[in-house]
VMD Tcl script that builds the backbone (N, CA, C; Angstrom):
set m [mol new atoms 198]
animate dup $m
set s [atomselect $m all]
$s set {name element resname resid chain x y z} {
  {N N UNK 1 A -98.454 -47.020 90.777}
  {CA C UNK 1 A -99.888 -46.739 90.860}
  {C C UNK 1 A -100.633 -48.081 90.827}
  {N N UNK 2 A -101.514 -48.299 91.779}
  {CA C UNK 2 A -102.247 -49.564 91.843}
  {C C UNK 2 A -103.250 -49.716 90.700}
  {N N UNK 3 A -103.538 -50.957 90.380}
  {CA C UNK 3 A -104.559 -51.264 89.378}
  {C C UNK 3 A -105.882 -51.502 90.107}
  {N N UNK 4 A -106.943 -50.895 89.617}
  {CA C UNK 4 A -108.238 -51.007 90.282}
  {C C UNK 4 A -109.165 -51.939 89.521}
  {N N UNK 5 A -109.909 -52.723 90.263}
  {CA C UNK 5 A -110.935 -53.586 89.699}
  {C C UNK 5 A -112.243 -53.285 90.420}
  {N N UNK 6 A -113.347 -53.645 89.803}
  {CA C UNK 6 A -114.645 -53.490 90.459}
  {C C UNK 6 A -114.646 -54.299 91.748}
  {N N UNK 7 A -115.242 -53.733 92.775}
  {CA C UNK 7 A -115.342 -54.411 94.063}
  {C C UNK 7 A -116.793 -54.463 94.495}
  {N N UNK 8 A -117.159 -55.533 95.176}
  {CA C UNK 8 A -118.480 -55.643 95.781}
  {C C UNK 8 A -118.273 -55.567 97.281}
  {N N UNK 9 A -118.942 -54.606 97.919}
  {CA C UNK 9 A -118.802 -54.412 99.355}
  {C C UNK 9 A -120.152 -54.456 100.033}
  {N N UNK 10 A -120.231 -55.137 101.164}
  {CA C UNK 10 A -121.475 -55.109 101.939}
  {C C UNK 10 A -121.535 -53.826 102.769}
  {N N UNK 11 A -122.709 -53.217 102.820}
  {CA C UNK 11 A -122.957 -52.051 103.678}
  {C C UNK 11 A -124.319 -52.232 104.319}
  {N N UNK 12 A -124.562 -51.504 105.377}
  {CA C UNK 12 A -125.855 -51.577 106.049}
  {C C UNK 12 A -126.682 -50.361 105.664}
  {N N UNK 13 A -127.888 -50.624 105.187}
  {CA C UNK 13 A -128.793 -49.536 104.811}
  {C C UNK 13 A -129.117 -48.701 106.045}
  {N N UNK 14 A -128.987 -47.381 105.953}
  {CA C UNK 14 A -129.291 -46.528 107.100}
  {C C UNK 14 A -130.790 -46.325 107.344}
  {N N UNK 15 A -131.633 -46.909 106.509}
  {CA C UNK 15 A -133.081 -46.822 106.695}
  {C C UNK 15 A -133.648 -48.117 107.275}
  {N N UNK 16 A -133.425 -49.231 106.563}
  {CA C UNK 16 A -134.050 -50.497 106.968}
  {C C UNK 16 A -133.071 -51.416 107.713}
  {N N UNK 17 A -131.814 -51.027 107.778}
  {CA C UNK 17 A -130.757 -51.745 108.504}
  {C C UNK 17 A -130.394 -53.092 107.897}
  {N N UNK 18 A -130.912 -53.396 106.720}
  {CA C UNK 18 A -130.538 -54.635 106.032}
  {C C UNK 18 A -129.145 -54.472 105.420}
  {N N UNK 19 A -128.430 -55.574 105.340}
  {CA C UNK 19 A -127.138 -55.548 104.663}
  {C C UNK 19 A -127.378 -55.695 103.169}
  {N N UNK 20 A -126.803 -54.769 102.414}
  {CA C UNK 20 A -126.899 -54.815 100.957}
  {C C UNK 20 A -125.485 -54.785 100.392}
  {N N UNK 21 A -125.351 -55.195 99.154}
  {CA C UNK 21 A -124.051 -55.169 98.503}
  {C C UNK 21 A -124.030 -54.069 97.455}
  {N N UNK 22 A -122.958 -53.279 97.481}
  {CA C UNK 22 A -122.756 -52.231 96.494}
  {C C UNK 22 A -121.611 -52.626 95.588}
  {N N UNK 23 A -121.765 -52.398 94.304}
  {CA C UNK 23 A -120.684 -52.617 93.358}
  {C C UNK 23 A -119.960 -51.285 93.189}
  {N N UNK 24 A -118.668 -51.279 93.499}
  {CA C UNK 24 A -117.879 -50.053 93.509}
  {C C UNK 24 A -116.855 -50.072 92.385}
  {N N UNK 25 A -116.669 -48.912 91.768}
  {CA C UNK 25 A -115.649 -48.755 90.725}
  {C C UNK 25 A -114.653 -47.693 91.193}
  {N N UNK 26 A -113.548 -48.116 91.800}
  {CA C UNK 26 A -112.582 -47.159 92.325}
  {C C UNK 26 A -111.648 -46.566 91.269}
  {N N UNK 27 A -111.782 -46.943 90.007}
  {CA C UNK 27 A -110.849 -46.509 88.974}
  {C C UNK 27 A -110.853 -44.995 88.747}
  {N N UNK 28 A -111.946 -44.317 89.033}
  {CA C UNK 28 A -112.039 -42.864 88.840}
  {C C UNK 28 A -111.649 -42.078 90.083}
  {N N UNK 29 A -111.292 -42.758 91.160}
  {CA C UNK 29 A -110.909 -42.067 92.389}
  {C C UNK 29 A -112.104 -41.809 93.285}
  {N N UNK 30 A -111.948 -40.817 94.154}
  {CA C UNK 30 A -112.996 -40.489 95.126}
  {C C UNK 30 A -114.296 -40.109 94.420}
  {N N UNK 31 A -115.412 -40.492 95.025}
  {CA C UNK 31 A -116.714 -40.180 94.425}
  {C C UNK 31 A -117.772 -40.110 95.513}
  {N N UNK 32 A -118.791 -39.310 95.251}
  {CA C UNK 32 A -119.981 -39.244 96.089}
  {C C UNK 32 A -121.174 -39.347 95.147}
  {N N UNK 33 A -122.064 -40.288 95.448}
  {CA C UNK 33 A -123.227 -40.472 94.584}
  {C C UNK 33 A -124.368 -41.068 95.395}
  {N N UNK 34 A -125.554 -41.084 94.812}
  {CA C UNK 34 A -126.737 -41.621 95.473}
  {C C UNK 34 A -127.150 -42.911 94.784}
  {N N UNK 35 A -127.463 -43.912 95.603}
  {CA C UNK 35 A -127.927 -45.208 95.100}
  {C C UNK 35 A -129.090 -45.646 95.980}
  {N N UNK 36 A -130.104 -46.227 95.378}
  {CA C UNK 36 A -131.259 -46.706 96.140}
  {C C UNK 36 A -130.939 -48.032 96.810}
  {N N UNK 37 A -131.456 -48.212 98.032}
  {CA C UNK 37 A -131.334 -49.481 98.732}
  {C C UNK 37 A -132.077 -50.541 97.920}
  {N N UNK 38 A -131.484 -51.716 97.780}
  {CA C UNK 38 A -132.090 -52.794 97.012}
  {C C UNK 38 A -133.248 -53.451 97.763}
  {N N UNK 39 A -133.387 -53.150 99.067}
  {CA C UNK 39 A -134.445 -53.747 99.879}
  {C C UNK 39 A -135.616 -52.785 100.041}
  {N N UNK 40 A -135.333 -51.572 100.550}
  {CA C UNK 40 A -136.425 -50.643 100.870}
  {C C UNK 40 A -136.574 -49.486 99.873}
  {N N UNK 41 A -135.681 -49.395 98.903}
  {CA C UNK 41 A -135.731 -48.395 97.821}
  {C C UNK 41 A -135.494 -46.956 98.277}
  {N N UNK 42 A -135.021 -46.754 99.488}
  {CA C UNK 42 A -134.716 -45.402 99.958}
  {C C UNK 42 A -133.359 -44.949 99.393}
  {N N UNK 43 A -133.179 -43.631 99.160}
  {CA C UNK 43 A -131.931 -43.134 98.590}
  {C C UNK 43 A -130.805 -43.060 99.633}
  {N N UNK 44 A -129.683 -43.654 99.291}
  {CA C UNK 44 A -128.517 -43.697 100.175}
  {C C UNK 44 A -127.387 -42.919 99.510}
  {N N UNK 45 A -126.745 -42.021 100.261}
  {CA C UNK 45 A -125.572 -41.322 99.763}
  {C C UNK 45 A -124.359 -42.214 100.026}
  {N N UNK 46 A -123.607 -42.483 98.967}
  {CA C UNK 46 A -122.422 -43.333 99.045}
  {C C UNK 46 A -121.187 -42.450 98.906}
  {N N UNK 47 A -120.270 -42.585 99.864}
  {CA C UNK 47 A -118.998 -41.868 99.830}
  {C C UNK 47 A -117.896 -42.885 99.568}
  {N N UNK 48 A -117.265 -42.789 98.419}
  {CA C UNK 48 A -116.195 -43.697 98.039}
  {C C UNK 48 A -114.877 -42.930 98.113}
  {N N UNK 49 A -113.934 -43.465 98.889}
  {CA C UNK 49 A -112.615 -42.846 99.005}
  {C C UNK 49 A -111.565 -43.855 98.578}
  {N N UNK 50 A -110.654 -43.403 97.728}
  {CA C UNK 50 A -109.615 -44.279 97.187}
  {C C UNK 50 A -108.255 -43.677 97.494}
  {N N UNK 51 A -107.399 -44.431 98.151}
  {CA C UNK 51 A -106.022 -44.008 98.396}
  {C C UNK 51 A -105.219 -44.382 97.158}
  {N N UNK 52 A -104.800 -43.391 96.399}
  {CA C UNK 52 A -104.128 -43.647 95.129}
  {C C UNK 52 A -102.756 -44.289 95.309}
  {N N UNK 53 A -102.141 -44.135 96.468}
  {CA C UNK 53 A -100.822 -44.727 96.708}
  {C C UNK 53 A -100.922 -46.215 97.024}
  {N N UNK 54 A -101.885 -46.590 97.853}
  {CA C UNK 54 A -101.980 -47.977 98.304}
  {C C UNK 54 A -103.072 -48.770 97.594}
  {N N UNK 55 A -104.022 -48.066 96.975}
  {CA C UNK 55 A -105.142 -48.745 96.341}
  {C C UNK 55 A -106.258 -49.095 97.306}
  {N N UNK 56 A -106.108 -48.697 98.569}
  {CA C UNK 56 A -107.135 -49.000 99.563}
  {C C UNK 56 A -108.423 -48.250 99.252}
  {N N UNK 57 A -109.536 -48.971 99.340}
  {CA C UNK 57 A -110.842 -48.407 99.042}
  {C C UNK 57 A -111.680 -48.423 100.314}
  {N N UNK 58 A -112.280 -47.278 100.642}
  {CA C UNK 58 A -113.183 -47.178 101.787}
  {C C UNK 58 A -114.528 -46.683 101.290}
  {N N UNK 59 A -115.576 -47.181 101.912}
  {CA C UNK 59 A -116.918 -46.758 101.534}
  {C C UNK 59 A -117.722 -46.495 102.804}
  {N N UNK 60 A -118.457 -45.397 102.806}
  {CA C UNK 60 A -119.383 -45.042 103.887}
  {C C UNK 60 A -120.707 -44.687 103.241}
  {N N UNK 61 A -121.785 -44.887 103.994}
  {CA C UNK 61 A -123.115 -44.525 103.498}
  {C C UNK 61 A -123.863 -43.753 104.569}
  {N N UNK 62 A -124.796 -42.937 104.115}
  {CA C UNK 62 A -125.689 -42.226 105.038}
  {C C UNK 62 A -127.014 -41.982 104.334}
  {N N UNK 63 A -128.059 -41.748 105.098}
  {CA C UNK 63 A -129.362 -41.504 104.469}
  {C C UNK 63 A -129.360 -40.172 103.723}
  {N N UNK 64 A -129.960 -40.136 102.558}
  {CA C UNK 64 A -130.066 -38.882 101.816}
  {C C UNK 64 A -131.104 -37.977 102.478}
  {N N UNK 65 A -132.142 -38.568 103.028}
  {CA C UNK 65 A -133.242 -37.815 103.633}
  {C C UNK 65 A -133.082 -37.745 105.137}
  {N N UNK 66 A -131.979 -37.163 105.585}
  {CA C UNK 66 A -131.764 -37.108 107.045}
  {C C UNK 66 A -132.195 -35.807 107.644}
}
mol reanalyze $m
mol bondsrecalc $m
mol representation Tube
mol addrep $m
């Protein structure tokens, strides 16, 4: 089982298109949560997927108000 550490990943805000950095905690596994854009303050839905076998972490975002 892989060991997980906090990761910082760049993503593009689906509202203002600015690149922002999200701090991710993959230790709890897959997660879906809302975080505000650090630039335009709009709510972004964050989808965190963790492959428990390889430790690979993927993140996708979409606008909450779509």
